[in-house]
Every structure is written in structure tokens, then in C-alpha cells.
C-alpha positions as CSV (number, residue, x, y, z in Angstrom):
1,M,-111.7,14.6,-48.7
2,S,-113.1,11.2,-48.8
3,E,-116.2,10.5,-46.7
4,H,-116.1,8.0,-44.0
5,H,-119.5,5.5,-44.0
6,P,-121.3,5.8,-40.6
7,T,-121.6,1.9,-40.2
8,A,-117.7,1.3,-41.4
9,P,-115.5,0.7,-38.0
10,P,-113.5,3.9,-37.5
11,P,-110.0,4.0,-38.9
12,S,-107.3,2.4,-37.0
13,D,-103.8,2.9,-36.1
14,K,-102.9,-1.0,-36.0
15,P,-101.2,-2.7,-39.0
16,S,-103.3,-4.6,-41.1
17,K,-102.4,-8.5,-41.2
18,P,-100.3,-9.4,-44.0
19,A,-101.5,-12.0,-46.8
20,R,-99.7,-15.5,-46.8
21,P,-96.6,-15.2,-49.1
22,Y,-98.2,-18.0,-51.4
23,P,-101.5,-20.2,-50.7
24,E,-99.7,-23.2,-49.3
25,F,-97.7,-21.1,-46.9
26,P,-98.1,-23.3,-43.8
27,L,-98.3,-20.4,-41.2
28,F,-101.0,-17.9,-40.7
29,P,-100.5,-13.9,-39.4
30,H,-101.5,-13.8,-35.8
31,A,-102.9,-10.8,-34.1
32,T,-99.6,-10.4,-32.0
33,G,-97.7,-9.8,-35.0
34,Q,-95.9,-13.1,-35.8
35,W,-96.5,-16.0,-38.0
36,A,-98.4,-18.9,-36.1
37,K,-99.9,-22.5,-36.4
38,K,-102.2,-24.1,-34.1
39,I,-100.7,-27.7,-33.2
40,R,-102.2,-30.2,-31.1
41,G,-104.6,-27.9,-29.5
42,K,-101.9,-25.2,-28.7
43,M,-100.8,-22.3,-30.5
44,H,-97.4,-21.7,-31.6
45,Y,-95.3,-18.8,-32.9
46,F,-92.6,-18.5,-35.3
47,G,-91.4,-15.1,-36.3
48,L,-92.5,-11.8,-37.2
49,W,-94.4,-10.8,-40.0
50,A,-91.8,-8.8,-41.5
51,D,-89.7,-11.9,-42.0
52,P,-91.8,-14.9,-43.3
53,D,-88.9,-17.0,-44.5
54,A,-87.1,-17.1,-41.0
55,A,-90.6,-18.0,-39.4
56,L,-90.9,-21.0,-42.2
57,K,-87.2,-21.8,-41.4
58,R,-88.1,-22.2,-37.6
59,Y,-91.2,-24.0,-38.2
60,N,-89.9,-26.8,-40.4
61,E,-87.2,-27.0,-37.8
62,Q,-89.6,-27.5,-35.0
63,K,-92.5,-29.3,-36.7
64,D,-91.8,-32.8,-36.4
65,A,-91.4,-32.5,-32.4
66,L,-94.8,-30.4,-32.5
67,H,-96.8,-32.7,-34.3
68,A,-95.3,-35.9,-32.1
69,G,-96.0,-33.9,-29.0
70,R,-92.6,-33.3,-27.9
71,K,-90.4,-29.8,-27.1
72,P,-88.5,-28.8,-29.8
73,R,-84.6,-29.1,-29.4
74,P,-83.2,-25.8,-29.2
75,D,-81.4,-23.9,-31.6
76,T,-77.7,-24.8,-30.8
77,E,-76.3,-22.2,-33.1
78,G,-77.9,-19.5,-31.1
79,V,-76.9,-20.5,-27.6
80,R,-74.9,-18.0,-25.7
81,V,-72.9,-18.3,-22.7
82,W,-75.6,-17.4,-20.3
83,D,-77.6,-20.3,-21.6
84,V,-75.2,-22.7,-20.8
85,V,-74.3,-21.5,-17.6
86,N,-77.8,-21.2,-16.4
87,A,-78.5,-24.8,-17.6
88,L,-75.6,-25.8,-15.7
89,L,-76.7,-23.9,-11.9
90,N,-80.1,-25.1,-12.4
91,H,-79.0,-28.7,-13.0
92,K,-76.7,-28.5,-9.9
93,R,-79.6,-26.6,-7.9
94,A,-81.7,-30.0,-8.4
95,L,-78.8,-31.9,-7.1
96,V,-78.8,-29.6,-4.1
97,D,-82.8,-30.0,-3.5
98,S,-82.2,-34.1,-3.9
99,G,-79.5,-33.8,-1.3
100,E,-76.9,-35.0,-4.0
101,L,-74.9,-31.9,-3.9
102,S,-73.8,-29.4,-0.6
103,P,-75.3,-25.7,-1.2
104,R,-71.2,-25.0,-0.3
105,M,-70.3,-26.7,-4.0
106,W,-73.3,-25.4,-5.4
107,A,-72.1,-21.8,-4.6
108,E,-68.4,-22.6,-5.7
109,Y,-70.0,-23.6,-9.2
110,K,-72.1,-20.1,-8.9
111,E,-68.6,-18.2,-8.4
112,A,-66.9,-20.3,-11.5
113,C,-70.0,-19.5,-13.8
114,D,-70.1,-15.6,-12.4
115,M,-66.5,-15.3,-13.6
116,L,-66.9,-17.1,-16.8
117,A,-70.0,-14.7,-17.9
118,K,-68.2,-11.7,-17.0
119,H,-65.1,-12.1,-18.7
120,L,-66.8,-13.9,-21.8
121,G,-70.2,-11.9,-21.8
122,K,-72.8,-13.8,-21.0
123,R,-74.6,-12.7,-24.7
124,R,-71.5,-14.0,-26.0
125,L,-72.5,-17.1,-28.6
126,V,-70.7,-20.2,-27.5
127,S,-70.4,-21.3,-31.3
128,D,-67.9,-18.0,-31.2
129,L,-65.6,-19.0,-28.3
130,G,-62.0,-20.0,-29.2
131,P,-59.1,-20.9,-27.6
132,A,-57.9,-17.4,-27.1
133,D,-60.8,-16.7,-25.2
134,F,-60.2,-19.3,-22.6
135,T,-56.4,-18.5,-22.6
136,A,-57.1,-15.1,-21.8
137,L,-59.5,-15.9,-19.0
138,R,-56.9,-18.5,-17.3
139,A,-54.3,-15.6,-17.5
140,K,-57.0,-13.1,-15.7
141,M,-57.9,-16.1,-12.9
142,A,-54.0,-16.9,-12.4
143,K,-53.4,-13.4,-11.4
144,R,-56.1,-13.5,-8.6
145,W,-55.9,-16.8,-7.3
146,G,-53.1,-19.5,-6.3
147,P,-52.4,-22.8,-8.1
148,V,-54.9,-24.8,-6.2
149,R,-58.0,-22.5,-6.3
150,L,-57.3,-21.9,-10.1
151,G,-57.4,-25.4,-10.7
152,N,-60.4,-25.9,-9.3
153,V,-62.2,-23.2,-11.2
154,I,-61.0,-24.5,-14.4
155,Q,-62.4,-27.5,-13.8
156,R,-65.6,-26.3,-13.1
157,I,-65.9,-24.0,-16.4
158,R,-64.7,-27.1,-18.3
159,T,-67.7,-28.9,-16.5
160,V,-70.1,-26.0,-17.8
161,F,-69.6,-26.7,-21.4
162,K,-69.1,-30.8,-21.0
163,F,-72.7,-30.4,-19.6
164,A,-74.0,-28.1,-22.4
165,H,-72.6,-30.7,-24.8
166,D,-73.7,-33.8,-22.6
167,A,-77.5,-32.1,-22.8
168,G,-77.6,-31.4,-26.2
169,L,-77.6,-27.6,-25.9
170,I,-74.3,-27.2,-28.1
171,P,-73.7,-29.9,-31.2
172,A,-69.9,-30.2,-30.5
173,S,-67.7,-29.8,-27.9
174,V,-66.1,-26.3,-27.0
175,R,-62.1,-26.1,-28.0
176,F,-60.3,-24.9,-25.3
177,G,-57.1,-25.1,-26.5
178,P,-53.7,-26.5,-25.2
179,G,-53.3,-23.5,-22.6
180,F,-56.7,-24.1,-20.5
181,V,-55.5,-26.9,-18.2
182,R,-55.0,-27.0,-14.6
183,P,-51.5,-26.4,-13.0
184,T,-49.1,-29.4,-13.0
185,K,-48.1,-31.5,-10.3
186,K,-45.0,-29.9,-10.2
187,T,-46.5,-26.3,-9.7
188,L,-48.5,-27.6,-7.1
189,R,-45.6,-29.0,-5.3
190,L,-43.4,-25.6,-5.5
191,Y,-46.8,-23.7,-4.2
192,R,-47.0,-25.7,-1.4
193,A,-43.3,-25.7,-0.6
194,Q,-43.0,-22.0,-0.7
195,Q,-46.1,-21.5,1.4
196,G,-44.5,-23.8,4.1
197,P,-46.5,-26.6,6.2
198,K,-49.9,-25.8,7.3
199,L,-49.2,-26.5,11.0
200,L,-49.7,-25.3,14.6
201,T,-47.6,-26.2,17.4
202,A,-48.9,-27.5,20.4
203,D,-48.2,-24.5,22.2
204,E,-50.0,-22.5,19.8
205,I,-52.9,-24.9,20.0
206,L,-53.1,-24.6,23.6
207,R,-52.9,-20.7,23.4
208,M,-55.9,-20.7,21.2
209,I,-58.1,-23.1,23.5
210,A,-57.2,-20.7,26.6
211,A,-58.1,-17.6,24.6
212,A,-61.3,-19.1,23.1
213,D,-64.9,-18.6,24.2
214,V,-67.0,-21.5,25.2
215,Q,-67.8,-22.5,21.6
216,L,-64.7,-22.0,19.8
217,E,-62.7,-23.9,22.5
218,A,-65.0,-26.6,22.0
219,M,-64.6,-26.4,18.1
220,I,-60.9,-26.1,18.3
221,L,-60.8,-29.5,20.4
222,L,-63.0,-31.0,18.3
223,G,-60.5,-29.7,15.7
224,I,-57.5,-31.4,16.9
225,N,-58.9,-34.1,18.8
226,V,-60.8,-35.8,15.9
227,G,-60.0,-33.6,12.6
228,F,-63.1,-31.7,12.5
229,G,-63.4,-28.9,10.3
230,M,-65.0,-25.8,10.7
231,A,-68.0,-27.3,8.5
232,D,-68.1,-30.2,10.5
233,C,-68.5,-28.2,13.8
234,G,-71.2,-26.3,12.2
235,K,-73.3,-29.1,11.0
236,L,-72.2,-31.5,14.1
237,P,-75.9,-33.0,15.2
238,L,-76.8,-33.5,18.9
239,T,-77.5,-37.2,17.8
240,A,-74.2,-37.9,16.5
241,L,-72.6,-37.5,20.4
242,D,-72.6,-40.0,22.9
243,L,-71.1,-38.1,25.7
244,E,-71.4,-40.5,28.5
245,R,-68.9,-42.8,26.3
246,G,-66.8,-40.2,24.8
247,I,-67.9,-40.9,21.3
248,V,-68.8,-38.9,17.9
249,D,-70.1,-40.7,15.1
250,F,-70.7,-38.4,12.4
251,S,-70.5,-39.0,8.5
252,R,-68.5,-36.4,6.6
253,P,-71.5,-33.8,5.5
254,K,-69.2,-33.3,2.2
255,T,-68.8,-36.7,1.4
256,G,-71.0,-38.9,3.3
257,I,-68.2,-41.2,4.3
258,A,-68.5,-42.9,7.7
259,R,-66.6,-41.4,10.5
260,R,-66.3,-42.4,14.0
261,A,-63.8,-41.4,16.9
262,I,-63.2,-41.4,20.3
263,L,-63.2,-37.8,22.5
264,W,-60.8,-36.6,25.1
265,P,-62.1,-35.9,28.5
266,E,-61.4,-32.0,27.8
267,T,-63.3,-32.2,24.6
268,V,-66.3,-33.9,26.5
269,A,-66.2,-31.2,29.2
270,A,-66.1,-28.3,26.4
271,I,-69.0,-29.4,24.7
272,R,-71.1,-30.1,28.0
273,K,-70.4,-26.3,28.6
274,V,-71.6,-25.5,25.2
275,L,-74.8,-27.4,25.9
276,V,-75.3,-25.7,29.2
277,N,-75.3,-22.3,27.6
278,R,-76.6,-23.0,24.0
279,P,-78.9,-20.4,22.6
280,E,-82.6,-21.0,21.3
281,P,-82.6,-21.8,17.8
282,K,-83.9,-18.7,15.5
283,D,-84.8,-21.3,12.7
284,P,-86.6,-24.6,14.0
285,A,-84.3,-26.4,11.4
286,D,-81.3,-25.8,13.5
287,A,-82.8,-27.2,16.5
288,G,-80.5,-30.3,16.5
289,L,-77.1,-28.6,16.2
290,V,-74.9,-28.7,18.7
291,F,-73.4,-25.1,18.0
292,L,-75.6,-21.7,17.6
293,T,-74.4,-18.3,17.4
294,A,-75.2,-15.9,20.2
295,R,-78.4,-15.1,17.7
296,G,-79.4,-18.7,17.7
297,Q,-78.4,-19.0,14.1
298,S,-76.2,-22.0,12.7
299,W,-72.5,-21.6,12.6
300,H,-72.5,-23.1,9.3
301,K,-72.9,-21.0,6.1
302,D,-73.1,-22.3,2.7
303,S,-72.4,-19.1,1.1
304,G,-69.0,-19.1,2.4
305,G,-68.9,-19.5,6.3
306,S,-67.5,-16.1,6.8
307,Y,-68.9,-15.5,10.3
308,A,-66.8,-18.9,11.7
309,V,-63.8,-17.6,9.1
310,H,-63.7,-14.4,10.9
311,K,-64.2,-15.7,14.4
312,V,-61.1,-17.9,14.1
313,T,-59.1,-15.4,12.0
314,G,-59.4,-12.8,14.8
315,L,-58.4,-15.2,17.7
316,L,-55.2,-16.0,15.3
317,H,-54.6,-12.4,15.0
318,K,-55.1,-11.3,18.1
319,L,-52.4,-14.2,19.4
320,S,-50.2,-13.1,16.5
321,I,-49.8,-16.6,15.1
322,N,-51.5,-16.0,12.0
323,G,-48.0,-14.8,10.2
324,R,-47.6,-17.8,7.9
325,K,-49.8,-18.2,4.9
326,G,-52.8,-20.4,4.8
327,L,-53.5,-20.8,8.7
328,G,-57.1,-21.2,9.8
329,F,-59.3,-23.5,11.6
330,Y,-58.9,-26.0,9.0
331,T,-55.0,-26.2,9.6
332,L,-56.3,-28.1,12.9
333,R,-57.3,-31.1,10.9
334,H,-53.6,-31.2,8.7
335,V,-52.2,-31.2,12.4
336,F,-54.3,-33.9,13.7
337,R,-53.2,-36.0,10.6
338,T,-49.8,-35.3,10.9
339,V,-49.4,-36.3,14.5
340,A,-51.9,-39.1,14.3
341,D,-50.1,-40.7,11.6
342,E,-47.2,-41.3,14.2
343,A,-49.6,-43.8,16.0
344,H,-48.6,-46.2,12.8
345,D,-52.2,-47.2,12.4
346,Q,-53.3,-45.6,9.3
347,P,-56.6,-47.5,8.8
348,S,-57.6,-45.8,12.2
349,A,-56.5,-42.4,11.1
350,D,-58.4,-42.8,8.0
351,Y,-61.5,-43.5,9.4
352,I,-61.5,-40.6,11.9
353,M,-61.1,-38.4,9.4
354,G,-63.6,-39.8,7.0
355,H,-61.3,-40.8,4.3
356,E,-62.2,-42.9,1.4
357,I,-59.7,-45.5,1.0
358,P,-59.6,-46.7,-2.3
359,H,-57.4,-50.0,-1.6
360,M,-59.3,-53.6,-1.4
361,S,-58.8,-53.5,2.1
362,A,-61.6,-51.1,2.4
363,V,-63.9,-53.4,0.7
364,Y,-63.0,-56.2,3.5
365,R,-62.6,-54.6,6.5
366,E,-66.0,-54.5,8.1
367,R,-65.1,-52.9,11.2
368,I,-62.3,-50.7,13.2
369,S,-62.3,-51.2,17.1
370,D,-63.2,-48.3,19.5
371,E,-59.7,-49.5,21.0
372,R,-57.9,-48.8,18.0
373,L,-59.5,-45.4,17.7
374,K,-58.9,-44.5,21.3
375,A,-55.0,-45.5,20.6
376,V,-54.7,-43.0,18.0
377,A,-56.9,-40.4,20.2
378,E,-54.6,-40.7,23.0
379,H,-51.3,-40.3,21.1
380,V,-52.5,-37.0,19.6
381,R,-53.7,-36.1,23.2
382,K,-50.0,-36.6,24.7
383,W,-48.4,-34.6,21.9
384,L,-51.0,-31.9,22.8
385,F,-51.0,-32.1,26.7
386,P,-47.7,-33.7,27.6
387,P,-48.2,-36.1,30.6
388,Q,-46.3,-33.1,33.1
389,T,-49.2,-30.8,31.7
390,T,-52.1,-32.9,31.3
391,P,-54.7,-31.8,33.4
392,G,-55.2,-33.6,36.7
393,E,-51.9,-35.1,36.2
394,E,-49.6,-32.1,37.6
395,G,-47.4,-33.1,40.7
396,K,-47.4,-36.8,39.6
397,Q,-44.0,-37.0,37.6
398,G,-41.1,-38.4,39.6
399,K,-43.3,-39.7,42.3
400,E,-42.8,-43.0,43.4
401,E,-45.7,-45.7,43.8
402,P,-46.0,-46.6,47.3
403,A,-44.7,-50.2,48.0
């Protein structure tokens, strides 16, 4: 039995540091158990003691950048699905923070990324992906969604990998194969024909207005009067309204395209009722909104707008007019455009809806008069409230003017 010298340090279970494989080896064994090197005053680690060859390889790959004070490029061969998904979502989040992308669109990218990671496996190497993987993914999504949504999600997934390539995360473009494409225009036409037109009759809209509460009544009127969607109503600021003149001037939150319209007297009256009974905002950021829920919250929820959607769906179900596929609040926008086109002033209808005009006429046209906007609004109003039933006009039909 060996004796322990009283002045020697006590025995330790900690493994002793290994010697360098050879004198010129550029790394030293750090106490953390890794091969390391101090570069420009900062410690860098390159791999475990047990594998000095791998540590040296990593050092050689990164040394030029580190000695130059740059961040080393990532190991593209080891990039996994979750790496590219996170990179894309972080990039899109920065666009949301700068106001260049809506939170709703970020949520849609998140949904596509979650689907991608769940199906392929978040730890799957991107370099290992091939056409068969994306063909199977498309088949899975096609069972879950219709062709319109399927096409949108496919495009977002392709965007994930294009971004990864453009950002230098992966060395080459991903091969999706010939099958991972959006549905054809023919498929979309057949699908829309099968679904039927997304329209409501004037009688159905009047029934919705009559059965709605104060806030939903005003929203429905905005939908059919000026083609607003639920998100438009949810984000409508008080500053966009001139109720004295009956005008709304509110760029589309989704695209930022300018939009201006003339409000009907019925719409103005409904909005005034909303403002009289408007709850106190729970969040100071919502203080400038026209519409607030009974709890003082915004109607527009960027995560999906579930509250507003359920509210409208419940109303349609109550009135037994939701049997046709695809009907919802946004249907009012379809109805407005369909009826407004019969006024034979397409530029005005485009302006009211906030549609981008691709033609050169949009470059040279500096304004559209309120008279033209009013003519379109009145055309749709007469469709919804025919002269014989226009509020305040009852009893006037068939009467002769006094001589």
C-alpha cells in the first residue's frame, strides 16, 4: 500500500488533461474537457479531448474568420430542419417588429414551419431531404386542406428553404421534386365551381343586420357598404372616420394600399351607436380603435381572429344561412365587389376595396372624386335597400308630386 505525502494535493476523480497529440498542435486541453484556443482575447472551443482530429478540423474551418474577427459560417453539412425553420421565423419576426409584415402572416409562416418540422422531423439533416419526402408531405397536406390553402402552405415551405440557401445556411438548393408544386389553375377553377359562389342575397344580409348586436351590425354594414373584412373592422381607427361627411379613409392593414369610401347613412348611424356604448379599452394600445369587445379588447386577433370568426359563424348558424360552403364575414366583401361592378366604374370599385391596380392607369391617375365613390356606394345601397324599402322612404312609392 503506497503512502500519500502529507504536502501533496489530495487524490482527485477529475481526469487529468491529455497531452497535445504533437508539439505543433495549435489547440490546448481546456479544463472544460474541450480543445480550445484563445483568439483576439476570447476563448474558443473546438471539440472534446477524446477526438482531437475533429477539433483540429473544426479549428481549421473557422480559424480564418476568427483571426479576422468575423463570426464563422455555420457547418452547412450539419444543418437540420429546425435550424432553417428557426432562421426563417426569426427573420420574419424582425419584419413584424419593423412593421413590414403583419403578425397574422407571421402566424401563417409558423403554421407551415410547424407542419414541416413535425412531418420531416426537426432534427432531420437538410442535406438528407429528397423529393420523396416532399411528395409524402404534399399528400398529407392535400388530405387536410383544400387546394387554395394547400397552395399557400406549399409556397411558404419552399420559401423556408430558399431563404436558407440565400442566407448561406445550406450550400445548395433543396430538391423538392416535380410533385411538390401548387395546385394547377384548372384544379382551383374546378374546386371553386364545386364550392359554388361565395355570395349572400340581399334578404340574407338584411336578416343578419336585424339579428346582430350593436357592434356586429356596424361591422356587417361596413362589409357590404365598403367591402371591409373582419380584420379591417378590428383594426379600424377612430381617426379614419369622418362621420359628419360620411367618409372612411383607411389604408388596408394587409397591404398598405390606400382606400377611401363613402359611408351610407345606415352605416354612419350604426357606428355612432357603437361609439356611444364603446367599452373602455383594457390595453392602452387599443384606445384608438372603433370596435372593442365587451371586455375592452381588440376584435382583431393576429393569431387567427377566433373570437370574431365564432361570432359571425354563430350568427349565420342561428339564421340557418350557413349551409353553403365557405360562407363567413368575408363573403360580404365578395358580395360588395360583385354588386359594385354593375355600377360600371371599375377604378372606383378598386379604390374602395384597396386593390392594387397593375396597369399604367394607376400610375397616371392621381385621384378619384368622391362623387364617383358615392355613385358606387349608392348603387350597392339600392341593391340592399331597394327604393320601396329604403328606410324613411316607405309610402312614397306611387305617390305623385304635387303640381
